[in-house]
N, C-alpha and C positions, 0 to 999 in steps of 0.2 A: 455718588455724584459729588463733585467738588463744591464746596460752599462759595468760593470765589474763583474767578477766572485766573489761572496760573500765569497768563501773559499780561493782562492789564488790571487785575484786581477787582473787576466788577463783581459785586455781590449778586448772585443769581436769584435768590429768594428775596423779592421786592418787599414782602410783608408776610407776617405769620399766616400760615394757611395758603400761601400763594400756590402751592402745587396740589391743593385740594381738587381743583378742576381737572387735574391729570387723571383722576380716577375715571371721569366721563370719557376722556380720550382713550384710556385703556379699555374701557368698556366697548367703545366703538371699534377699536383694534380687534378685540375678542370676537365681536359679532362678524366682522369682516373675515376673520380666520375661520370661524365656524361655518360660515356659508361656504367658503372656499373648500374646506375639508369635507363638508357634507357632499358637495357636488362631485369632488374627486372620489370619495368613497362610492357614491352612486354609480359613477361612470366605471370604476375599477371592479366593483362587485356585480356588475350587470343589473343594476336596478333593484338591489335587495331592499326588502321592506321591514327587515328586522330593526326595531328601534334600538336595541342593545348595541348593534354595530355602530350606529351613528353616535349614540351616547358615549360609547368607549372611545371613539375617534375624537370626539369633542373634548372629552376630559383629558385624554393624553395630550392633545394639542394645548389645552389650557395650562397644563402642568409644565410641559416642556417649554413653552414660550412665555412663562410668567416673568422670568427676569428680563427678557427682551422687551416685553410689554411695559414693564415698570420703567425701564430706562428710556425707551423711545416715546412713551407717552409724555414724560416730562420734557423731552427734547422738542417734540412737537408743540407742546404748550408754550415752551419758553421762546422758541425762535419763530413759529408760525402763527400762534394764536395771541401773541402779545407784541403787537407792532410797535408800541411806544417804549419798549425796553431796548435801550442802547447805552453805549458808554457815554458818560457825562464827566468830562475832565474836571468840572467844577468840584465834584465830590471827591475825586480821586486824584487830583492834579499833582500834589506833592509826592504821594507814594508812587504814582505812575511814572513821574519824571526821574525819580531815583532809579527805577528799574530799566529805564531806556538807556 
């Protein structure tokens, strides 16, 4: 993930530990994915009661989608959960005007 916006120079990380909350967003994404995968496995397997089938499906989902969850949990936090984050020319005015 870029430290600054390549277009306007906005610093994405407002303060140290800003993306710490993204862990909770990633957790919510994982839970949603696990529920979806478990329902799909249940439907596709005809209602199997084997816990190993569901555990394997959830672990594979977590490993395969780890990179996607990492990136998009930050994106969700940055753009949707932080409404006060926006470009302020007062802080980047000179650098921004040179790029324009």
